DRENGU-120623 format. One record per residue (C-alpha): x, y, z. Coordinates in steps of 0.2 Angstrom, whole numbers, plus 5000, padded with zeros to 4 digits. Each point is the difference from the previous one (the first is absolute). Last residue first. Layout:
<pts>
XYZ
...
</pts>
This chain:
<pts>
536459905160
498049985000
500050014980
501349894999
498949885013
498450034991
500849954984
500849835006
498249965007
499450034979
501349914994
499849835014
497950044994
500449984981
501349845003
498749935010
498550024989
501049934985
500549885011
498049955002
500050034982
500949874995
499249905015
498450014992
500449974981
501149845004
498549965012
498550014984
501049934990
500249835011
498250015004
499749994979
501349874999
499349905013
498350024994
500249944983
500949845008
498449975010
499449984984
501249874994
500049905015
498049995002
499649984987
501249824998
500449974984
500349805000
499349914986
499549834997
499549964982
499149864991
499550014982
499049864994
499449864990
498249915004
498949975017
499950145012
501750025012
499549975018
501450105011
501249935013
501650065008
500949945015
500350025018
498649905010
499749884986
499050114991
499750215001
498950054987
500250114984
498450064992
500350084982
500750144993
499550034981
501649974987
499949824994
499749975018
500950115009
500649975020
500550115013
501250005015
499850135014
499149875009
501549895001
500149814998
501549904997
500349934982
500049814993
498350054995
498449885000
498850024987
498149955001
499449944985
498350044988
500349864986
501050004986
501550045005
501250124993
501250135011
501250104995
501150095013
500550185004
500950045015
500750185005
500750075017
501649885000
500049984984
499549854991
499449954981
498949874991
499849865017
498849884988
498749945008
498949854988
498549904998
499949854987
500049905011
498650045006
500250035021
498849895011
498250055001
499550115015
499750164988
499750185007
498850115004
500650175004
500750025021
498650175007
498949895014
501749885003
501250125005
500050035017
500049805003
501950044996
500749874987
501249874999
500249934983
499749834994
500949894985
501950025006
499850065013
499549825008
499250045015
500849955019
501050085007
499850164991
498150005006
501250075017
500150164992
498250044996
499449905017
501050145010
499650134986
498250015003
498349944994
500549854985
499549974984
500949844990
499950044981
500149894986
500649964982
501850125001
500750054985
502150045002
501450145003
501850054999
500349815000
499249865015
501949955004
499549795003
501649984990
501050085015
501949974991
501450005016
501450134998
501649935008
500549855013
499950145013
498350054994
499150124989
498349974994
499350034983
498750034993
499050115017
498550054988
499450045016
498449914996
501249855002
501050045016
498250025012
499549844994
501749925003
499850075019
502050035002
499750055019
500850165000
498950044984
498249915011
499650105013
501450145005
500450004985
498150044993
499550105012
501650134996
499550014983
498150085010
500950125008
500950074986
501950015002
500650155009
501949985006
500449924983
501149834997
499649884988
499049824995
498749934986
501450084991
500050084981
501949964994
501850045001
500150165013
498249925008
501249865006
501550135008
498550095008
500249905019
499050005015
498349884994
501149854991
501349975016
501349944991
499949844991
497950004997
500250114982
498149984993
500250064982
498550084989
499649954982
499550104986
501150054984
500350144990
500350155011
501049885016
500849934984
500450164993
500550125015
501049865008
501150004983
500550155001
500350035017
501349874997
500450074984
500350165010
501249905012
501049944986
500550124990
499650134988
498149974998
499250054981
498550035004
499149984983
500949874993
500149905017
498450034999
499349924987
501349865006
498849995013
498649994993
500649874989
500649885015
498050015006
499349964984
499349845007
500049985020
500749825003
501950024997
500350205007
499049955013
501249855004
501450124997
499350115012
499649895014
501849915000
500950174999
499050065016
500549845008
501750014995
499950175011
499750184989
501150135009
499150105010
501449965019
501350054990
499350164991
499350065017
501949965008
500650114988
502049995006
500750155008
499349955016
499850145017
499549925015
501949975003
500050175003
498849985014
498350005002
499449915018
501850055010
500150204991
498450025007
500550005018
501750094996
499350124991
498650055015
501250015014
501250104990
498650124992
499650025019
501650025007
500650134986
498650095003
500150025019
501750044998
499950144985
498350075010
501250025016
501250064992
499650124992
498850045016
501650055011
500749895010
500650005019
498650105004
499249895014
498449994989
501149934986
501149895010
498549935005
499149994985
501949914992
499849895013
498549934999
500149964982
501849895004
499149915013
498349974989
501249944985
501149895014
498649925007
499049964983
501749924994
500149905019
498149954995
500549934982
501649905008
498749955013
498749924986
501449904991
500749935016
498249955004
499949894983
501549935002
499549935022
498249964990
501049894989
501249915010
498549985012
498949904988
501549904994
500449945017
498149965001
499849914984
501749895006
499249965014
498449964992
500349904986
500149835006
498550035006
499050044984
498650105003
500950145002
500050024980
498450035001
500250125012
501550094995
499250024983
498750105003
501250105013
501050044982
498050044993
499650135014
501550075000
501250005014
501350135008
498850075013
499850195006
499550115012
500849935018
500949854992
501550134999
500150055017
501650095001
500050074982
498250045001
499950105014
501650084997
499050044983
498450095010
501250105013
500750074986
498450054992
499550075017
501550105001
500050074984
498350065003
500550075021
501550084990
498950104987
498850045014
501350105009
499849945015
499150065018
500749985020
499849885011
500449864990
498849844999
498250085001
500250064983
500150194997
499950094984
501450114989
499850094985
502150084997
500049904984
498650084991
500250155008
501550044987
499150074987
500349974983
501449895002
498849865009
498550054989
501049944985
500449855009
498149965003
499550024984
501349894994
499249875010
498250054998
500149984981
501249835003
498349955013
498750064987
501149934982
500349825012
498349975002
499450004984
501349864996
499649945016
498049944995
501249874988
499849915015
498149944997
500649904985
498349984991
498750134993
498050004996
499649965017
500250205007
498850054987
498950075013
500449995016
498849885009
500949804999
501750034994
500050165012
499449935015
500949834998
501750085002
499850055018
499449835005
501049934985
501850055007
501349864994
498849994985
500350194997
501650055009
500150154986
498050075007
501050055017
501550094992
498850064986
498950085017
501650095009
500650084986
498150064994
500150075019
501650094999
500150084986
498350115003
500349975018
501750104999
499550144988
498550065013
500949985018
501450114993
501749905001
500949935015
499449845006
499749924982
501450094996
501149905010
499449854992
500150044983
501950055004
500149795008
499349934985
500850104990
501649935006
499649845002
499450004983
498449954993
500349834995
498849894989
500649835000
500949904987
499649924984
498749895010
499349825000
498249935002
500050135019
500549895014
501850075005
501449914998
500950114988
501849914995
499249814995
500849875006
501249934983
501650025011
499649945017
500549824998
501850044989
500350145009
499849935020
501849955001
500650164998
499050085012
498750104993
500650184994
501149974987
498249964988
499450185004
501550074992
500049884986
498350034996
499049904989
500649845013
498850085011
498549944989
498950184992
498350065006
500550185008
500350095017
500649845014
498450025007
500750195013
501250014983
499150205001
500250035018
498850204999
498649964988
500449795003
499150025017
498749984991
500349794997
499749975020
498350044995
499749934985
500650104982
498649944992
500249944981
498749874996
498650115009
499050034986
500049834994
499549915019
498650144999
499449944981
499850164989
498650105001
497950004998
499249915011
501350005014
499049925015
500449824997
498649905006
499349914985
501850024990
500449824999
499049974983
499350174997
500350014984
499850194992
501750055005
500050195006
501350114992
501850025001
500249844990
499350114986
498250014995
499850175012
501750064995
499850034984
498250115002
501550105014
501450004986
498850024984
499550175014
501750065007
501150004980
498850084990
499550145015
502050035000
499850194996
498349995011
500949955016
501550124998
498550154997
499149915016
501650015009
500350194998
498350055003
499849915015
501750065006
499350194998
498349955007
500849945016
501050175003
498550084998
499149895013
501450015011
500150205000
498049985003
500649885016
500950165006
499549945019
501649985004
499549835009
499149974984
501350044991
501149895009
498549855000
500050034981
501949984998
500249855009
498649944990
500850054985
501749925006
498849825004
499350024981
501750024990
500649825010
498649924994
500450084983
501849964999
499449805006
499050024982
501150084987
501249855008
498949904997
499350064984
501849984992
499350114984
501650074993
498550134993
499450045017
501650105007
500150124986
498450055000
500450035021
501750064993
499050144992
498550045009
501050035016
501350094995
499250124988
498350035016
501649995014
500650154988
498650104999
499349975019
501150035011
499149985015
500949915011
499049854998
500250024980
501950005002
499649835008
499149964987
501350024987
501549945010
499049835003
499649994980
501850025001
500449875011
499149864991
500650004983
501549905006
499049875006
499050014983
501649964990
500649875009
498449925001
499850024981
501949934999
499649865010
501749934991
500749885016
501550095000
499350135000
498849945014
501549975010
500750165001
498250075004
500049885013
501650045009
499750195000
501550074989
498950134997
499850085013
501550025007
500450134983
498550085003
500750065020
501650034992
499150124982
498950065016
501150055015
501250074987
498450104990
499450085017
498049925004
498950134997
498649865001
499850014979
502149964998
499849835010
498649974990
500650054984
501649895008
498949835001
499649994982
501650054994
501049905012
498949834996
499950074978
502149975002
499949825008
498849954985
501250134989
501449885003
499049824998
499350074985
501650014989
500350174993
500549994982
499250164998
498449934994
500149935016
499750165010
498550044991
499149865004
499150065019
499550164989
499449894985
498749935015
499250174998
499249944983
498949895013
498950155005
498949984985
500149854988
500149805008
501149884990
499349845011
501149925010
499049985016
498549984986
500649854994
498649895001
500349805000
500149854990
500449844999
500850035019
501550084992
500350034980
498250084993
500550165010
498350134994
500650185002
500850034983
500150164995
501450054990
499649874986
501650044988
499749834994
501849905002
500750125013
498250035008
499549834998
501749925009
500050145014
498249935005
500449854997
501749975013
499350135014
500149875014
501849934996
500850125004
499050005019
501049875008
501750074997
499650205006
499349875013
501449905003
501550145002
500850044984
501250175006
501150074988
501849994990
500650134989
501150075007
499150155006
498849885010
501649945009
499750175008
498549985013
500750105013
501250124991
498350044987
499050035014
501150095010
500850104983
497850044999
499750065017
501750134999
499250074982
498550015006
500450085017
501450134989
498450044989
499150035018
501250135007
500250084983
498250055000
499750145013
501850064996
499750024981
498350085003
500850145012
501550044987
498650014985
499050115012
501450105001
</pts>
């Protein structure tokens, strides 16, 4: 009997899981045919990790937390192998081990996370699974799968179950609330997308504040204290299990572009003393009119791309203008570019608003307030009077850019209330019976009719007066048109072109407005017929869920079409060695003694089986045993990692590069300052004419005769325009009193420096000098590097704003640089211990829950 009862409880959820997996597979079925999504970010990030992959493969070096191939070298705490809670990541990777494509599993994890939230709220499996399917197809969630932002994907998938656990605690179901909160919070932090976690934390603060107010009114503040103690205990266990990741991120953050620049040039009046530049923070803002995208996806044309890339869209243009406008952007908003809108779904927005006016006060405010806040924050620089308050006064808010992405968290809360509203409509007819009076009506009208009517009126106003809230020319286009208008002979023709373009874009906008009208009418009709008992609960729930799925499915498919899947490996295509790369390799093989022999030895040892493996081995050998850097000026040198995949580069792309190096880029590298290029050992500069040899590159290290002492960061970086870095090192004056004595005589001809061994986190030099000399190394200074002279630790100095300097005593010495940060390795132990504690606590707690359940069952049977 018990088995039958258990089976009846489990079976609906099992069917729901199967249904979600089937829908995920159908939505991205090309992935089952061996095709994959390879967006620009997937391709762009691949080369970033080449060096670490090479040393893991060829030297079995598992822990590599310094990347020497990008930006002349930088710490890689972001991709470091952390212990403890990171073991839980394997749960997300498990489907891939069974051959299930990651695109399908991404959608599936969205569904599972939301389904847990809905079932915790008591929503029936039928509605929960339908709502989860619809939610998972939200446009932004699908777009980031194309982009390859899998850590963001998994973080967003884990937010709903974390919220579920906290809600259980608020509802005084402490045992399972603690288990779910602790487990899923631990997993969420391991995914390390701090920005999404931060936004979720803002939402939780608001949810907690509303809960506190409710408890104060109910005079149950002691109960609230108990609840918060359980939630905080779960959170502390989760944080402790991820301590290593969090503390190392925090420490590095201070020295990255998320932290403060020491430079004061041009920043004297800036209110942001420790964070990103305000313009950079707001670079992806939705704009006031663009915020309509939450219900009208193509309010600004949807996504970046030429009109002629979409044949259906091109055919909507008058035939005589198709050639003229074919190259124009589909997207006419003011973001730098857009992969598509953060569409929250007109069906779910309607249900959300109905819930706002009909659900219980406590829950609706817990969901409504953060959604409204996020809606305004998404406007970013377009609503700077509001956004600036957060940038200047809310801790850590200025560490993150792209405010429009906050709608990804708003989507969770909005969809939550929408699905919960459906459930409550079916559970109780009271919601549809609720009425209110407006001055324009003599009799009270149902709330849902008024909400639907309000949305329809707003949409119809935009259909009739499309210029009322929307504009159809972007800032960049307007600037181009204004420049052309200065030519009198083209003004008439240009005005005609602008008029046709605006009319075309209005037609795109109107088409989506009519689409929204249709969905609202259909949902309202379903609710009306149900209120009149013309259709059953099953028909209503099925109708609304299907409409929501169709709504999201169609919109998301616009921006990630089935044609986005490719059979060929675009990553491999992009990262094939170029002619310039091969020329550089050949020049190194010809000029570096013994390099060819090193490759021959490696080839015999590793026995590469195909051309790709040969290319990888060649790259490893040349970068390990010959020492040079490359500056690729052909493409955007600080927005690509193709060069880092072949060479150690002075450029690259990384979202959290070192702040000092960013200063150097802005002040010198971008201006091709030869002094700076030389000190970074830039031996090759790739141009349109191929690789050019820079014979002035200073090599791995060099002797300096003198020091120019400076008093500030501004003086230090500006001095790079004045001094000859080949003979003079630039060092801060605070080191002057501790600086060892050195000879200022010209370098003796017998002196020598040889880099004898290279690994990203361990470099060895043999240095011979007849006098105490300053040696400057073309390696980036970072506080966690240690230097040893003949095995004894010595003082390492920062020189030339970004490099390392050392005074080497006379004689022949072995100099060794080691990057073995104590904090990283010590914190790993703390994380491991904390994770074991977490597992033990969860096992004991689950055991207590099972025992408690059995005890309760026994009591019930005894009573019977």
